[in-house]
C-alpha positions, 0 to 999 in steps of 0.5 A: 499500500502506497504511503500518502504523499505530503502536501505542498503546505506541509513541505512549506511548513517544514522548510520554513522552520525557525532556523531556516527563517533566521538564516534567510533573514541574516542573508537578506540583512547581509545583502542589504548592508553590503548594498547600503555600504557600497552606496555610502562609499559611492556618495563619499567618493563623489563628495570627496571629488567635489571637495577636491574640485572646490579646494583646487579652485580656491587654491588657484584663485588665491595664487592668481590674486597674489600674482596679480597683486605682486605684479608677477608673471608666473612661478610656483607657489604653496597655498595651504599645503597645495602646490600651484604653478602659474604660467602666463602666455600673453593675456592667457594665464594657466594655473596647475594645481597638484592635489591628492587626486592628481593635477587640475588645470584652470585658465584665466584671461587678462581683462582690460577692466571690469564690466558695468556692475549693473550686470551683476544684478538680477533686475535693475532700472534707472528709476524707483517706479520701474524697479518696483514693477519688475521686482528689482533691487538696484536703482542705477543712475542713468550716468552709470548705465552700460555704454556700448563699445562702438569699436568692438561693435563695428568689428564684430561679425553680423548674423548669418544663416549658419547660425540659425538667422535669416532675413524675413521681409514679411514678418513685420507685416504679419504681426504689425499693422504698420510694418517696420522700416528696418531689416527684420531678422528671425531666429527661426530654427528650433535648435541651434548648436553654437558650441563650436562657434568662435566669435569673441563672444559678440554678434550683431543683428543689423535690424529687428530680431524676431523669435516667432514660433509660439508653439515651439521653444528655441533651444540654443547650445552654447559652450561660451557666453555670448552677447547679441547686440540688436540694432533695432527692436527685439520681439520675443514671441516664444520661449528661449532655452539655453543649454551648455556652459555658455550664457546668453545676453540679448541687448537692444541698441539705442546708440543712434536712435533719435527717438525712443518711446513706450508703445502704450497700445502694443501696436509695434509702431508709433501712434497717438498716445505713446510716450516719448522717452527721447526726442522732442517730437517723433521722427524716424523709423515708425517702430522706434528703436531699442524696444523689447516685446515679450509676447503679443497683446492678446496672445496669452500664454507663458514665456520662459527666457533663459537669456539676460536682456538689456533693454535700451528702450522700453520693455513691453510685457504681453504674456506671463514671462519668466526672464532667468538672466539679468533684466536691465531696463534703461527706460520703463516697462509697459504691461500689456493685457494685464500680464506680469513678470515672474519674480527672480528665483535667485538674485546672487551670483551662485548660479553662475559660479556653479555652472563653471564646475567641470561636468556640469551644465549651466543651471537655468535658474536665475543667473547674473554675471560675476562682479568685475570678473566676467567679460561682457563683450560689446560694452565699455569697461571701467577700472584696472585690468584684472584676470577673468573668472577661472575656468577648468580645462581638460588635462 
């Protein structure tokens, strides 16, 4: 007679005896502990690498300051127990920092002076009322406002199709009843790679600039900072994203403008009721000069701009806008359609500093230029020559 085969439940009960369960729990605890220790070790190594980077940056900065103060041009130094070598080649300074993890290389360029201090603020204007409207803290005197370097602008390259720009003689008529008198340029591509573009950091738009496609943002890839001087008006009708280590500044030029006005009705051209900022009577281009338009009246929606904007004329806000770079207003701000500017998320230069660490893309929160150490091409400098901000170089 065959014996009755034990059931599955009975086998499971025998297998899961107290001794077996204790063994399983011990093995599970051991595996979890090993994984946690590996994660802790990985995080510790990452923190140590970051500390080494910061330590190297501080040592290089200290050595560079000592060299400049002493008037030296190269040499070997010891900074807090860290060996630092400094080498100059014309206006380029290379700093070699030898630490526990090996050699770190940083570089700096000799600047003829410091950029205007207004670029180190997230929001700035020349009168208290405008400053309150844009949520700023710096009320700069008109006499201290950044001045264009006309010789640099005269020798700077003009925009070309290879950079994503093209002439569009019809775009002003599509959006403005009066059209425009200047040449109109569009930045029409959805993605533009400027990572390998070498221009000395300055580009000129000889007319009005439009970013038109409301449905798609324009994404720029920048390896270095870039200033775009617009010799007319800027119509920012879609979001603008910047990727990479570089930062973008858009500046509207009123150097040769006989008349600057606030476009109170948002028509894009001079009409009765608009407010003059410069000139006893209206004359010249119907669209004026130096104005910036964020969106179109009645269009609605939101707009994000990773670039900084220096407004030589009047700023016109027709959509809910978030400008993440310095927003600097020479004259006033006109709000159309009841919209407003988003408040800046960060007013200190921390974001700009963090973006310079190796292996990191620029943080696209609020950013500003570093006081006195970041060059801003196209603008006159002040003060004595000084080294630029140190940047990491590949070995």
